[in-house]
C-alpha positions in Angstrom: 0.0 0.0 0.0 2.9 2.4 0.8 4.2 2.1 -2.8 1.5 4.4 -4.1 3.2 7.2 -2.2 6.5 8.9 -3.0 8.0 7.9 0.3 7.2 5.9 3.4 7.0 9.2 5.3 4.4 10.5 2.9 2.4 7.2 3.4 2.6 7.5 7.2 1.7 11.2 7.1 -1.4 10.7 4.9 -2.7 7.7 6.8 -2.2 9.2 10.3 -3.6 12.6 9.2 -6.7 10.9 7.8 -7.2 9.0 11.0 -6.9 12.2 13.0 -9.3 14.2 10.8 -11.9 11.5 10.8 -11.6 11.2 14.6 -10.4 7.6 14.5 -7.5 9.0 16.5 -9.5 11.4 18.8 -8.2 14.5 20.6 -5.5 13.8 23.2 -5.0 10.2 21.9 -1.4 9.1 22.7 0.4 7.6 19.7 3.2 5.3 20.7 5.7 5.5 17.8 7.0 2.0 18.1 3.5 0.5 18.1 2.3 2.8 15.3 5.3 2.1 13.1 4.7 -1.6 13.5 1.0 -1.2 12.6 2.0 0.8 9.5 4.7 -1.7 8.5 7.4 1.0 8.5 10.4 1.9 10.6 10.2 4.8 13.2 12.4 7.1 11.1 9.9 7.9 8.4 7.1 7.9 11.0 9.0 10.6 13.0 9.2 12.7 9.8 5.5 12.3 9.3 4.7 13.3 12.9 6.9 16.4 12.6 4.8 17.4 9.5 1.6 16.9 11.5 3.1 18.9 14.4 3.8 21.8 12.0 0.1 21.7 11.1 -1.0 21.7 14.7 -2.5 18.2 14.6 -0.1 16.5 17.0 2.2 17.4 19.9 5.5 15.6 20.4 6.8 15.1 23.9 10.3 14.6 25.2 10.0 10.8 24.9 9.2 11.1 21.2 5.7 9.8 21.6 3.0 11.9 20.0 -0.4 13.1 21.3 -3.2 14.2 19.1 -3.8 17.8 19.7 -6.9 18.7 21.7 -9.8 20.8 20.5 -10.3 24.3 21.9 -12.9 27.0 21.7 -10.1 29.4 20.7 -9.1 27.5 17.6 -12.8 26.9 16.7 -13.3 30.7 16.9 -10.2 31.4 14.8 -11.2 29.0 12.1 -14.7 30.4 12.0 -13.5 34.0 11.8 -11.2 33.1 8.9 -14.0 31.3 7.0 -16.4 34.1 7.6 -14.0 36.4 5.8 -12.6 34.1 3.1 -15.5 31.9 2.0 -17.7 34.9 0.9 -14.7 36.3 -0.9 -14.3 33.1 -2.8 -18.0 33.0 -3.7 -17.9 36.6 -5.0 -14.8 35.9 -7.1 -16.3 32.7 -8.4 -19.3 34.7 -9.6 -17.0 37.0 -11.6 -14.6 34.4 -12.9 -16.4 31.1 -13.3 -15.8 29.3 -16.6 -18.1 26.9 -18.4 -16.1 24.0 -17.0 -16.4 25.5 -13.4 -20.1 25.6 -13.7 -20.2 22.0 -14.8 -18.0 21.0 -11.9 -20.2 22.9 -9.4 -23.4 21.4 -10.8 -21.9 17.9 -10.6 -20.7 18.4 -7.0 -24.1 19.8 -6.0 -25.9 16.8 -7.5 -23.9 14.6 -5.1 -24.8 16.6 -2.0 -27.0 15.0 0.6 -28.0 16.4 4.0 -25.4 15.2 6.5 -26.6 12.4 8.8 -25.8 12.6 12.5 -23.1 10.1 12.0 -21.6 10.9 8.6 -19.2 8.6 6.9 -16.1 10.0 5.2 -18.0 10.0 1.8 -20.7 12.3 3.2 -18.2 14.8 4.5 -16.2 14.6 1.2 -19.2 15.4 -0.9 -19.7 18.7 1.1 -16.1 19.5 0.8 -16.2 18.8 -3.0 -19.0 21.3 -3.5 -17.3 24.1 -1.6 -14.0 23.3 -3.3 -15.7 23.6 -6.7 -16.6 27.1 -5.7 -13.1 27.9 -4.4 -11.7 26.6 -7.7 -14.0 28.7 -9.7 -12.6 31.8 -8.0 -9.3 31.2 -9.9 -7.2 32.4 -7.0 -4.7 29.7 -6.1 -3.6 31.3 -2.9 -7.1 31.7 -1.7 -8.1 28.1 -2.7 -5.0 26.7 -0.9 -5.8 28.7 2.2 -9.4 27.6 2.3 -8.4 24.0 1.7 -6.1 24.2 4.8 -8.8 25.7 6.9 -11.2 23.0 5.8 -8.7 20.3 6.9 -8.4 21.9 10.4 -12.1 22.4 10.7 -13.1 18.8 10.0 -12.5 17.7 13.6 -14.7 20.5 14.8 -17.5 19.6 12.3 -17.7 16.3 14.1 -18.2 18.1 17.3 -20.9 20.2 15.7 -22.7 17.0 14.6 -23.1 15.9 18.2 -26.2 18.1 18.4 -29.0 16.6 16.5 -30.5 18.7 13.7 -34.2 18.7 12.8 -35.5 18.4 9.3 -36.2 22.1 8.8 -32.5 22.8 9.6 -31.3 20.2 7.1 -33.7 21.7 4.5 -32.3 25.2 5.2 -28.7 24.0 4.6 -29.7 22.4 1.3 -31.5 25.5 0.2 -28.4 27.6 1.0 -26.3 25.3 -1.1 -28.7 25.7 -4.0 -28.9 29.4 -3.6 -25.1 29.6 -3.5 -24.8 27.7 -6.7 -27.5 29.7 -8.5 -26.0 33.0 -7.5 -22.5 32.0 -8.6 -23.8 30.7 -12.0 -25.9 33.9 -12.4 -22.8 36.1 -11.8 -24.3 37.8 -8.8 -21.3 38.2 -6.5 -23.1 40.2 -3.8 -25.8 37.6 -3.4 -23.3 34.7 -3.5 -21.2 36.3 -0.8 -24.3 37.0 1.3 -25.6 33.5 1.1 -22.2 32.1 1.9 -21.8 34.4 4.9 -25.2 33.2 6.2 -24.2 29.6 5.5 -21.0 29.9 7.6 -23.0 31.6 10.4 -25.1 28.4 10.8 -22.3 25.9 10.0 -21.2 22.9 11.9 -18.1 24.9 12.8 -20.3 27.6 14.5 -22.2 24.9 16.4 -18.9 23.4 17.5 -17.7 26.7 18.9 -21.0 27.0 20.8 -20.6 23.4 22.1 -17.0 24.2 23.3 -18.2 27.2 25.2 -16.9 29.9 22.9 -18.6 32.9 21.3 -18.4 33.7 17.6 
């Protein structure tokens, strides 16, 4: 399996990162390097390289004994992520309205068609479909720095989305989210940047990240 990656370190990085972001390795989980390396079928050297990369992203902490601990969740980080998305997602939607090409519209429509309201216990495919829709909008903005920044924020926010899903949502709330996605798509396709940004801003205000912040005792 590791041979599809450039290096064993890349393989370890991708696998451990995925397990952290999907909460298989939950906040504050201790990762014993010797045990983890054995499970991955690699030596500890490439694993340490992978863990250092994850540390630079704020996903793990390394202690003096070289074990790793999955970083905990905090209201402060949830707030920071929400503030960034409130600023950048509407910008991306507005730019997408101005710059979308025919191929972008096709990609956004296809991603929208795969969207379903998130269940209380979503699988990775459910979350991926929502990310794909938002990424299609980011891509249509044709600003690589902005897209890369939002991609990074989405990575960090995934663990908080799972916290937000702990609070059950009723059908009207699910319907409202679906309506926001449709309105977002239609505004971008129509070239209405102001409306697209407004809908996106409202969407972020009621997002799972906002619910996670509330659950963690923070204020947006």
